[in-house]
N, C-alpha and C positions, 0 to 999 in steps of 0.2 A: 503492500500499499503506499511505498515510497519512505523517504527519512526524515527526521525531525530533529530538533533539540532535546524533545520532551524525554525524561528520563524514567523509566520502569522501575517500582519497586515493590517493597512488601506491606502489604498494611497487616501489623503482628497479632491483632485481634484474630485473625487467621490460626492461632496457634494456642489460644485461651488456656485450653487443658496442659500446654508444655509450658507455659511461664509462670507455676506457680512452685518448684522450689529454684532454689540458686543452680543447682547442678542442669535442670531443666534447658531454663532461662539461656544459660551459656551454650549450650548442647544446641539448642533450637536456631541461636543466632549464627554458631557456626555454622550450622547446618544450612542458613542461608545464605552464608555467604559463599559455601562451594558453591552454590547453585549461579556464581558470577554476581550476583547482585550487591551494590552497594547502599541503598538507601533504603531505608525503613521509616515507618510511622508507628511509633509505641503506642498501645493501647492494650489494658486487660491483662499487665502483668501481678504478680502477686502483690497486693497495695502495702503489704506488711516492708516491703524491700525499701532500703532506702536510696534516696536519688542517688547518691554517690557510686552504691552498686551495680544499678540498672546501668549509668553512664557508662561505666567502666568497663560494664561486659559487652556492650555495645562498641566501643572502641577498641577493645580487646580481639573482638570477632571481624575487625575491619570495615567494620559499616559506620554509616554516618544517620543518625536519626536527624530528620528534619522536620520533623511535627509530631505533637502528640496529641491525643483524641482521647475524650470521655464525657460521658452523660455533662449538660450543663452543671446541673445541681451536684455531680459530683466534682467536675473541677472548681466550684464554686467554694464549696466546702474543705477543699484541700488546695488552696489556689496557690499558698506559698512552695509546697514540695512542688508543685505541676510548674510552677516559675522556675525552680531551683532546676529539676531534671532537665529543662529545655536549655536552663543558662549552661550548664554543664557538657550537653549536649552539642553547642553551639546551634540550638534549631530556634528560627526565629516565627516559629506556625504555631498558636496555643487553639486545637480545634474543638469545638463544643458541639454535640447533637442533642436535639430534645427541646420543644419549648414547655416548661414546667406548667401546662393549665392542662385542665380536664376539657375546655371549651376555648375553641381557639376563635373567639369572635375577632373585631377591631379591636376592642379594649384590652384584651389579655395580649395580642401579637404586640400592638406599638407599647404596652407596659415593659416586655419582654426586650424589645428592642432598645427601650432608655437602658435595663439590667445590660445588657450587651455591649452598648456604648459606652457605659461605667466600666466594663470589663476592660475593651479596648484601649479606654484613657487610661488605665492601670499598668497597660502592656505598653505602651507606644514608648514610655520614658525608656524602658528597657531594650527596645529596639525591634520589640516582639509585635504579632499581629492577633486579633481573636477572627477564625475561621468560624461558619456555622454551617453545618453538618444535616441536610434536612433530609427526614424520613419521609416515607408518602405521604404520612399523615400532614407533613407540614409541608408538601406540594398540593395537597386540596387547597380547595376557595374559602375563603375568610367565610365564616358561617353567615356573617350580616354583610358582607360584600362580594355576592355570588360571580362577579367578573374579574376579581383578582385573588392569587395562591396567598398563602399565608407566607410563606419563602417572599416572594416578589413584596408585599407590605414589608415585610421583616427590613428587607435588603435596602428599600426604599426612604426608610426612616432611620439608618445609621449611615456612620460616615465611612466614607471611600475604603477606610483601612479595614472597615469588616468585611473578610472575604467571602466567596462560598466555596466549601469543601463539597463539590459534587460527585454524589454516589449515584451512578446512574443504573444502579439495581433501583433503587427507591424512586427515581424519578420514572424510569418506564415503568414501573407499577402504576405511576398516576396516570400512564397515558401519555407523556409528554416526550417530545423530540429531543436527543441530545444535542444534534447540531445548532437545532434554534436555542436552546437553553445556553450552549458555550458561546453563540455569537452574542445572544441578548447580553450576556456578564463577562464578555471579554477584557481580559486585562484585571477581573477581578475572580477569578479562579485559579488558588495555589496549584490546587491538585485533584484529580479524579478518580473515585473508584470505580474499579473496574470489577464485578463479581456477575456471573453467569449462574443459569439454570434451568432445568427441563421440567416439563409436566408428565408423569405417568398416564397410563391409560386410565388410572383412577382419578386423575386430577391431581395427585399428589405431588407438591415441588419438592423436586430434589436440587441442592447446589452440585455444580458440574465446576472444574477447571474451566478458567477464561477460552472460549472459544469452542466449547466443546456441549454447549448448551442450545437452547432456542433465541439466543440473543443474536440478531444483526447486528455487529459493532463497526461497520464501514462508515457509516456515518459521523459514529463517533471518534474513530480514530483519524479521520480526517480533518475534524473541525478540532480536535485537539492540535492537530500540527498547525493548522491554518490559525489559531490563535493564540498559540505559544503557550499552552498550558507548560510548567514547567516540571510536574511531577505525574504521574500516574500510579497507582497503586493497583497491584492485585488481591482479591481478597474471595477468600473461603471458610465461613466459619464450622460448615459439616463437610462431611466427607464419607466416599463409599469405599475408599480403599486409602492407603497412606496419606497423610495432610501432607506430607514434606513431597511426595510424588506428585498428588495434586500442582501444588504452589510450583514446582519445577515446570510442569506442563503449562501451566498458565504464563509462566516468565518465557515460555519458548515462543509461546504463540504471541505475545506482546513482542517478542523481539523479531518475529517474523513481520508484522505487521510495520516494522520501522522504529519502533523504540528502543532508544539505548539503554543499557544496564550498567 
């Protein structure tokens, strides 16, 4: 599909069960590095680990953490440790997911926009930015504004340094075209998650390595290249074979599509 300056890496949420002991975390990072990958987005390691240990494990594996991610409430409640890990890793992107409200109406989305703007203002003097990762729920229309998605309302009411961490699994679930989203928010998307799936004969969803499911990735790959997205992360949290084999197959596909590793 052509070549680009976009670099493919691994979303470490893909290996949550393998990040819960110090030995497993180090082993998992080593296996990722052996795939030829150099970039990771850290998520869902054992929260008892000190940032110093996690950063050292990433560095010892020859990897670079360019972003962290967790639910907004988790980052808010453990802000100093999140910031510390990013500082130690040289990361500049603190990503949060989930609008913490049961009802996504105009008032609740704008209230969250204010909170996220405040978080971004705390990060800015440290040379970091806040990114928002919408799930399918946040790509739905605002309950009392049917022509506007929750994410669109949020981004339109936060400063430009609040960026969009685009997960194409979730936006596809919401029926949104990836190339349209990437061009709409061009320059404001630091990374894109590539996560694939297929439905079996009973309509049950199974996650697959990227490129082995029913997602047509061509428009997304082209739009990432055209808009200069810096990073794309392969992601797969459940597997029907070895998790590390799945990730290697995902990265192989993304390399074939022109992404660097």
